[in-house]
DRENVEXNU-373098 format. One record per atom (N, C-alpha, C): residue in three letters; atom name; x, y, z. Coordinates in Angstrom, 1 decimal. Layout:
torke, guvex, c1, c2, c3
Ala, CA, X, Y, Z
...
REM end
This chain:
torke, guvex, c1, c2, c3
Met, N, -1.3, 9.5, 39.7
Met, CA, -0.9, 9.3, 38.4
Met, C, 0.0, 8.0, 38.4
Thr, N, -0.2, 7.1, 37.6
Thr, CA, 0.6, 5.9, 37.5
Thr, C, 1.5, 5.9, 36.3
Thr, N, 2.7, 5.5, 36.5
Thr, CA, 3.6, 5.5, 35.4
Thr, C, 4.0, 4.0, 35.2
Ile, N, 4.3, 3.7, 34.0
Ile, CA, 4.7, 2.3, 33.6
Ile, C, 6.2, 2.4, 33.6
Pro, N, 6.9, 1.5, 34.3
Pro, CA, 8.4, 1.5, 34.3
Pro, C, 8.9, 1.0, 33.0
Ala, N, 10.0, 1.6, 32.5
Ala, CA, 10.6, 1.1, 31.3
Ala, C, 11.3, -0.2, 31.6
Pro, N, 11.3, -1.1, 30.6
Pro, CA, 11.9, -2.4, 30.8
Pro, C, 13.4, -2.2, 31.0
Ala, N, 14.0, -2.9, 31.9
Ala, CA, 15.4, -2.8, 32.1
Ala, C, 16.2, -3.7, 31.1
Gly, N, 17.4, -3.3, 30.9
Gly, CA, 18.2, -4.0, 29.9
Gly, C, 18.4, -3.3, 28.6
Lys, N, 19.2, -3.9, 27.8
Lys, CA, 19.4, -3.3, 26.5
Lys, C, 18.4, -3.8, 25.5
Ala, N, 18.2, -3.0, 24.5
Ala, CA, 17.3, -3.4, 23.4
Ala, C, 18.1, -4.4, 22.5
Thr, N, 17.3, -5.3, 22.0
Thr, CA, 17.9, -6.3, 21.1
Thr, C, 17.8, -5.8, 19.7
Pro, N, 18.9, -5.7, 19.0
Pro, CA, 18.8, -5.3, 17.6
Pro, C, 18.2, -6.3, 16.7
Val, N, 17.4, -5.9, 15.7
Val, CA, 16.8, -6.8, 14.8
Val, C, 17.8, -7.1, 13.6
Val, N, 18.2, -8.3, 13.5
Val, CA, 19.1, -8.7, 12.4
Val, C, 18.3, -9.4, 11.3
Leu, N, 18.4, -8.8, 10.1
Leu, CA, 17.6, -9.3, 9.0
Leu, C, 18.6, -9.6, 7.9
Pro, N, 18.8, -10.8, 7.4
Pro, CA, 19.7, -11.1, 6.4
Pro, C, 19.3, -10.4, 5.1
Val, N, 20.4, -10.0, 4.3
Val, CA, 20.2, -9.2, 3.1
Val, C, 19.3, -9.9, 2.1
Pro, N, 19.5, -11.2, 1.8
Pro, CA, 18.6, -11.8, 0.8
Pro, C, 17.2, -11.8, 1.3
Lys, N, 16.9, -12.0, 2.5
Lys, CA, 15.5, -12.0, 3.0
Lys, C, 15.0, -10.6, 2.9
Ala, N, 15.8, -9.5, 3.2
Ala, CA, 15.3, -8.2, 3.1
Ala, C, 15.0, -7.8, 1.7
Val, N, 15.8, -8.3, 0.7
Val, CA, 15.6, -8.0, -0.7
Val, C, 14.3, -8.7, -1.1
Leu, N, 14.1, -9.9, -0.7
Leu, CA, 12.9, -10.6, -1.1
Leu, C, 11.7, -9.9, -0.6
Trp, N, 11.7, -9.4, 0.7
Trp, CA, 10.5, -8.7, 1.2
Trp, C, 10.3, -7.4, 0.6
Leu, N, 11.4, -6.7, 0.3
Leu, CA, 11.2, -5.4, -0.4
Leu, C, 10.7, -5.6, -1.8
Ser, N, 11.2, -6.6, -2.5
Ser, CA, 10.7, -6.9, -3.9
Ser, C, 9.2, -7.2, -3.9
Ile, N, 8.8, -8.1, -2.9
Ile, CA, 7.4, -8.4, -2.8
Ile, C, 6.5, -7.2, -2.5
Thr, N, 7.0, -6.4, -1.6
Thr, CA, 6.2, -5.2, -1.2
Thr, C, 6.2, -4.2, -2.4
Ala, N, 7.2, -4.1, -3.2
Ala, CA, 7.2, -3.2, -4.3
Ala, C, 6.3, -3.7, -5.4
Leu, N, 6.3, -5.0, -5.6
Leu, CA, 5.4, -5.6, -6.6
Leu, C, 3.9, -5.4, -6.2
Leu, N, 3.6, -5.6, -5.0
Leu, CA, 2.2, -5.4, -4.5
Leu, C, 1.8, -4.0, -4.6
Ala, N, 2.7, -3.1, -4.3
Ala, CA, 2.4, -1.6, -4.4
Ala, C, 2.2, -1.2, -5.8
Leu, N, 3.1, -1.7, -6.7
Leu, CA, 2.9, -1.4, -8.1
Leu, C, 1.6, -2.0, -8.7
Gly, N, 1.2, -3.2, -8.2
Gly, CA, 0.0, -3.8, -8.7
Gly, C, -1.2, -3.0, -8.2
Leu, N, -1.2, -2.5, -6.9
Leu, CA, -2.2, -1.7, -6.4
Leu, C, -2.3, -0.4, -7.1
Tyr, N, -1.2, 0.2, -7.4
Tyr, CA, -1.1, 1.5, -8.1
Tyr, C, -1.7, 1.3, -9.5
Tyr, N, -1.4, 0.2, -10.2
Tyr, CA, -1.9, 0.0, -11.5
Tyr, C, -3.4, -0.3, -11.4
Phe, N, -3.9, -1.0, -10.4
Phe, CA, -5.3, -1.3, -10.3
Phe, C, -6.1, 0.0, -10.0
Ile, N, -5.6, 0.9, -9.2
Ile, CA, -6.2, 2.2, -8.9
Ile, C, -6.2, 3.0, -10.2
Gly, N, -5.2, 3.0, -11.0
Gly, CA, -5.0, 3.9, -12.1
Gly, C, -5.8, 3.4, -13.3
Ile, N, -6.0, 2.1, -13.5
Ile, CA, -6.6, 1.6, -14.7
Ile, C, -8.1, 1.8, -14.7
Asp, N, -8.7, 1.8, -13.6
Asp, CA, -10.2, 1.9, -13.5
Asp, C, -10.6, 3.3, -13.6
Gln, N, -10.9, 3.7, -14.9
Gln, CA, -11.3, 5.1, -15.1
Gln, C, -12.8, 5.4, -15.0
Gly, N, -13.5, 4.4, -14.8
Gly, CA, -15.0, 4.6, -14.8
Gly, C, -15.5, 4.2, -16.2
Ala, N, -15.1, 4.9, -17.3
Ala, CA, -15.5, 4.5, -18.6
Ala, C, -14.8, 3.3, -19.1
Val, N, -13.5, 3.1, -18.6
Val, CA, -12.8, 1.9, -18.9
Val, C, -12.6, 1.2, -17.6
Ser, N, -13.5, 0.3, -17.3
Ser, CA, -13.6, -0.3, -16.0
Ser, C, -13.0, -1.7, -16.0
Val, N, -12.4, -2.1, -15.0
Val, CA, -11.8, -3.5, -14.9
Val, C, -12.9, -4.5, -15.0
Phe, N, -14.1, -4.3, -14.4
Phe, CA, -15.2, -5.2, -14.4
Phe, C, -16.3, -4.8, -15.3
Gly, N, -16.0, -4.3, -16.5
Gly, CA, -17.0, -3.9, -17.5
Gly, C, -17.6, -2.6, -17.2
Asn, N, -18.9, -2.4, -17.2
Asn, CA, -19.5, -1.1, -17.0
Asn, C, -19.8, -0.8, -15.6
Asp, N, -19.3, -1.6, -14.7
Asp, CA, -19.5, -1.4, -13.3
Asp, C, -18.5, -0.4, -12.7
Thr, N, -18.9, 0.6, -12.1
Thr, CA, -18.0, 1.7, -11.6
Thr, C, -17.8, 1.6, -10.1
His, N, -18.1, 0.5, -9.5
His, CA, -17.9, 0.4, -8.0
His, C, -16.5, 0.6, -7.6
Val, N, -15.6, -0.1, -8.4
Val, CA, -14.2, 0.0, -8.0
Val, C, -13.7, 1.5, -8.1
His, N, -14.1, 2.1, -9.2
His, CA, -13.7, 3.5, -9.4
His, C, -14.2, 4.4, -8.3
Glu, N, -15.5, 4.3, -7.9
Glu, CA, -16.0, 5.1, -6.9
Glu, C, -15.4, 4.8, -5.5
Phe, N, -15.1, 3.5, -5.3
Phe, CA, -14.5, 3.1, -4.0
Phe, C, -13.1, 3.7, -3.9
Val, N, -12.3, 3.8, -4.9
Val, CA, -10.9, 4.4, -4.8
Val, C, -10.9, 5.8, -5.4
His, N, -12.0, 6.5, -5.5
His, CA, -12.0, 7.8, -6.1
His, C, -11.1, 8.8, -5.5
Asp, N, -11.2, 8.9, -4.2
Asp, CA, -10.3, 9.9, -3.5
Asp, C, -8.9, 9.5, -3.5
Ala, N, -8.6, 8.2, -3.5
Ala, CA, -7.2, 7.7, -3.6
Ala, C, -6.6, 8.0, -4.9
Arg, N, -7.5, 8.0, -6.0
Arg, CA, -7.0, 8.4, -7.3
Arg, C, -6.6, 9.8, -7.3
His, N, -7.4, 10.7, -6.8
His, CA, -7.0, 12.1, -6.7
His, C, -5.7, 12.3, -5.9
Phe, N, -5.6, 11.6, -4.8
Phe, CA, -4.4, 11.7, -3.9
Phe, C, -3.2, 11.3, -4.7
Leu, N, -3.3, 10.3, -5.6
Leu, CA, -2.1, 9.8, -6.3
Leu, C, -1.9, 10.6, -7.6
Gly, N, -2.8, 11.6, -7.9
Gly, CA, -2.5, 12.4, -9.1
Gly, C, -3.2, 12.0, -10.3
Phe, N, -4.1, 11.0, -10.3
Phe, CA, -4.8, 10.6, -11.5
Phe, C, -5.9, 11.6, -11.8
Pro, N, -6.1, 12.0, -13.0
Pro, CA, -7.2, 12.9, -13.3
Pro, C, -8.6, 12.1, -13.2
Cys, N, -9.6, 12.9, -13.0
Cys, CA, -10.9, 12.2, -12.9
Cys, C, -11.6, 12.2, -14.2
His, N, -12.1, 11.1, -14.6
His, CA, -12.9, 10.9, -15.8
His, C, -12.2, 11.5, -17.0
REM end
């Protein structure tokens, strides 16, 4: 049995400036809210792309996981 030795030395802490962290958290929150809206708006009958239900069927299980009712 072979074991991989742990690297010697101390771990280097990650220092992230607060303005940069706020920027990344804001961008992540906006993208998450956009994705949540996109998943929720496509009901099948009210589709983003007209009468096409491909988006609805593609995210169908994700909709149930997020608590959206079906049709």
